Steps between C-alpha positions, in 0.01 A plus 500: 500500500422297185811284498426364844204323349722287264538132590822454701748222402489209757763291666717798598671409826662847525296728281661810349298806574408841343471777752309801361538837657210720602473786440643488144425648161285800415496776753225769530696737289548261216128398500415868509708581189385204299135570579536854383633395162225236459232748606622748244508257226136400582377854528681659210594217267842418364760640489585625840858614519713430802824671571760225582399158613207534737687256731825306449360166388499386137200283535291783636616731231426245222152433637418869513654556156259220362205693656595829331766671708789670307816538696737804419826616636428866420186724485615611164379158377142566609263662248361839615165458679552138594456342843830424682557315818807567729657175631484386862862614561402876485613782280659849537286807501666596166349180342154604612565850359616367172173303476295806565688698232452226242134490567503134639241379733696339785410266782746443776551148611786579730496264807360722790797383712731647248289817487560521878873515446448771236309711758771455750754625250294805424452573865864478570603705202250773577644521851855555361640146565741308287384136443676180484296242299605134580445312184634382158579789274375343180166372633198683367356557843816683608500702182141609568576586855805693430297705247297652778800690637787439255721779640470375859541122473799268506455117443685275741530136379713351781648559837828571329347782300416689824874591553498700165179695576553869527231736635475872563334479846508168703238646723248513206532158353221239448481127373246335287507158332406305200199288604628168357837462677638235730388579847822392650726685240298816537540486878870468456515803268286723727701400806820608307329833416407555861858437612637765261210745536352463850241770448358350185115458473391151421150377418286436817390183323701301246448612143543134387145389439315254712492243212878506455549455869247217519644309208856530623395377852327206332823412311690502826261254642525289187871511525499335839320191366610468137811381301409725199262790447351590156405862462248551219570849349645712239894574488400870467285489817673654797276329766540160329898537495482599869302185589774281355761703674320467826481126454879473441578732796282268713718204408293333230572459129261700285419531135302777329288367203250659295293186444499120558668427173822658639528259797803272448493132619850526638385767739260257655749210539538415870236753617245377740305820552471762236350838580294699260412870508432781246589865464230763539435523123475124438159338412387208716471288181876483478528390854240221425712402189816473701326283762381277221860472358623403841231235548598349170868498626389287801426750770178331629385728792398865482440726800468871551716682751300825597684770689267795460146590393445774241167684457617809327316656204519844337203691372516597121657823399280813492507491118306164493286601795381814311414289196322235718 
């Protein structure tokens, strides 16, 4: 870590420390999506259109925009015949059909772990099941997942919502989840569903992605050692918001900030150990800047708290493999 190489202030009898979570920051799905956009720009030149933000981080979006990406909310804003990339959050089949009808050349950067949830939805729907999707109704990932079986899905946002669920046949009911939720909150909701519908089918393995789980576990470990946890991430990033919530639920004060400039001196007053982590769409450069800010504020020691190893990587989509 670059900031560890900085000279440390001397004469600190009781040094204030920075504890950096690991894993943190980019997950394999985010790296996969960013790489796709960058490869498309390199191969085909600018502009490359991207439907919605490729990931929920302003710094990533601005960097790709400077390289030649054009972000649009609707496919109607993409000129016919242009290349368009679908974001990591996934899209409904209707969006892909619209792209074909408009003569667009589409590359799908949906995270493969989100695609796995889409496949589960289709499997259950084709077997005649109704589906409860645990997630946030306005999140783009949830909108894309619902689009795979719009007549068979109900979104459940909380354990309280379970009481208002109405289904035709409790014996033919299944659950899937948004991939970026709080592990603990999701468990509570799924348990409430099981209590009300004992025959419900639940995933054999959590839909919450490995990176979300790992980062939340790391925050819990930070909370046991720190007075304050800074989460680097966008306010529109579901997984970043969940990290802050997990920290608070673990008994530690937490602040969600987009960059070091947002760190307030009064937050640091009286803190001996400050934890630092980052959402799955946050570049490591922002973590380094936050560490530098804390060093300047008198936190003289930096150490990493590692709770898991990650070696996941996804191969490029078939559209890029064909071109390669």
